Each structure stands twice: as C-alpha cells, then as structure tokens.
N, C-alpha and C positions, 0 to 999 in steps of 0.2 A: 152815310146813308146806306151804302151798299152792304156794309157789315150788319147794320141793324136789320136790313131787309133779309139778309141771309139767315140771321137768327130766327126771324119770324117765319120764313119759309121752312127752315129746318124743324122748328118746333111743331108747326102745323103738319108737316109731312110725317114726322115720327109719331105724332099722336094718331093720325089717320091709319098709319101702318099698324100700330099696336091694336087699334080698335077693330079694323077690318080683318086683319090676319090673326087676331087674338095672340099677339106677341106680348111678352112680359117686358116692361120697361125696367132698365137697370141703370144705376148711377155710373158716371164716368169713372173709369179706373185708369188714372193717369199719374205720372211721376212729376215731382217738382211743382205741385200745384201752388205752393207758396211763391215760386218764381214768377208765375203768371200774374199774381197780385202785385208783386214788387215791380215788375216790368211795366205795368200800366200806370203806376203812380207818377213817374216823370211826365208822361203825356197829360195826365189828369191836371197836374198843377200848371203845366206850360201852355195848354191849349183849351182847357175846359173851364176851370175855376176862374173867378175874377183875378186871381194872381197872374193870369196871362198878360194883363196890361202892365204889370210891374216887372216882369222878368225880361232882362235884356235879350236881344236876338241871339247872341252867342251862347247863352245858357239854354235858351229854348231849343237851339239846334242840337246842343249836346244832350238835352233831354230826349229829343226825338231819336237820335242815333242810339243812345244807351237803351232806350225802350225797345227799339227794333231788335237790338242785339239780344236783349233778355227774352223777348218773345220768340226769336229764332232758336235760342238755346232750349227753351221750353218745348218747342215743336220738334226739335231734333231728339230730345230726350224721350219723346213718345212717337217717333217716326214709324214704329212697327204697328201702330194702332190705326184704325180706319180714319181717313180724312187728314191725318197729320202729314203724310208726304206732300199733299197739295198745300197745306198750311206752310210747311217749311219752304217749299219752292216759291210760294208767293211772298213770304216774308224776306227770303234771300234776294228775290228780284227787287223788291222795294228798297231794301238796305243798300244794295249795290248802286242803284241809280241815285239814291240820296247821297251816298259817300262820294260818288263821282261828280256831284254838282254842289259841293260846298256845304253839305249837311242839311239840305232841303230837298223836297220833292219838286222837280221842275214842272212848270205849267206854262204853256205858250200864251202870248198876248191874245191871240184869237180865241183860245179857250176861256181866258178870263172874261172876255167880252160876252161870251155865251153864258157863262155862269153868273156874271154880275152885269147884266145889260143896262141897269139903271145907275151903275156906279159912275161918279164923276171922274173925269180924266186924271185928276190929281190924287185920286184914292190909291192908285197903284202906279208903279213905274218899273221899267225893264231893269233887271239886275237886282231888284229889291224883294224883300219878303212881302207876301200878299197879306195885308192886315195883320191879324194875330194868329194866322193859321200855320200850316206846315209847308206851304208852297213858296217857291221863288219864281218870279216871272222871268222867263228866258225865251228868246226866239228859238225856233227849232234848230237853226244852224249853229247856235251857241250851246246847245244842250248835248251833253254826253249821254249816249244810249237813249236817245229821245223816245225810241219805241217802248221803253219801260216806264216812261213818265206818265203823267195824267193826260192821257190821249183820248179817253172815253168820256162821254157826256150823257147824263140822264136828266130828264125833266119830268117830274112827277108832282102834279098839283101845283103848289106854290114853291116847291123845292127844286133847285137846280144844283147839280154837283158834277165835278170831274173826278175821275178815278183811273187807276192804272191797271195794266194787265196783272200785276202782282195782287192788287185788291180783288180782282176777279178770282184768282186762284185761292186766295184766303177765304173768300166767300164760299166757293165750292167746297173747300176743305171743311168749313164750319158745317155746311149742310150735310156733308157725308158723315162727319163725326156725330152729329145729332141723329142722323138716320140709323147709325149703328146701335143706338141705345135700345132699339127694338129688335136686335138680331136674335135674341133668345126666344124660342117658342114658349108660350105659357105652359106651366105644368099641367099635365093631364089630371082631370078630376077622377078620383077613385070612387066608383059607385059600389054600393053594398052588394055582396054576392047573394044569390037566391037563397042559399042555405042560411046565411046570416039573417036575411029578411024573415025567413020562416021561424027561426029561433026567437026573433024579436017578437 
C-alpha cells in the first residue's frame, strides 16, 4: 500500500511541478532496467498470483530474499541518480531484517491484531508465516533488529497495513526519483525577430 501511495504521490507531484514551473518531463535514465523486471518476478509468483497458494514456504522465502537482493543491486547500480540512495538504504534495511529473521519480514502479534482485527485466532500463530504474505509473526523480544521490522501501521478507508522503516525510505526514494523527471527546464520558445517578421 505504501509503495502504491508513493507512486501516486510522486506522479501527481511531478505532474504539477512540470505544469506550474513549465518543466520538461524526461524519461528515466537508469542502468540495468532488465534487472528490475527480473527482480520483481519471484515476488509476483510467490505473493501476488494464484500460484502463491501452491508455493511452499521455503521457496516463497527464497523468492522474497532473492527479489530483495535483485532490487538492491538495481538501486546500487543507479545510486548516483536522484532518489536511489534512499531506495538502496530502504532495500538494504528490509533485506537485513529479513535475513536475520529466517527469510521473512517480522511482524508482532499486536500489529497483526491491528492489521487483521476480524481474523480468527487460528488464522495465525507465533513463529509461523502470516497467511500467504511476506511476514512471520514474532514477539518483539524474539525479533532480531525489531526496529527495522513492520512497526508502522496505516489505516486508510477499508485498508489496513503494516510497514517497516525500510518501506518508508523506499517510498521516499520513489517520490524523489519521480520528482526528478521534471528537473530540466522546458526549452525556451524562439520568437521571430522583427526583421524576419517585416520580410515576411
């Protein structure tokens, strides 16, 4: 949810910037764009498509870790560009806490109850993966680097979600990267000279 929100905010912001300041929008000039697509594929199959119900937890965990590594490599390859330092830092933060907690993003039981207030008690259990998502339910005292886990909560309309400090950095990086698409001033219009106008 937070990443989708970041894309929405970034697109609106850069559009307004280009319109108000008369900036020229230009496409992303990034390296290893193919890696970005490849890095998203494991998460797409493991957590989005119906295949998520068929993939064993161990493979889903490997998909999450490999995807995070690929995304981090993509961010590092473009770290000199606007927004990418924040992206790299956020991805590294998420990858670190995931690796330290068995290949999953930790979420506390208290946070699960906030995100899923209507869920039955047998829907989740401590030490197990939460549904078909990326989280593992762990008490704070059993979580390594708890401060980097899903400690933030957002409730928007019917949607409830938990997210990590790394997710915040990634979102800010996305917004900054999109904002940079309007860094170039629009080319000045060349008006006809008086002499040329008279000759015409």
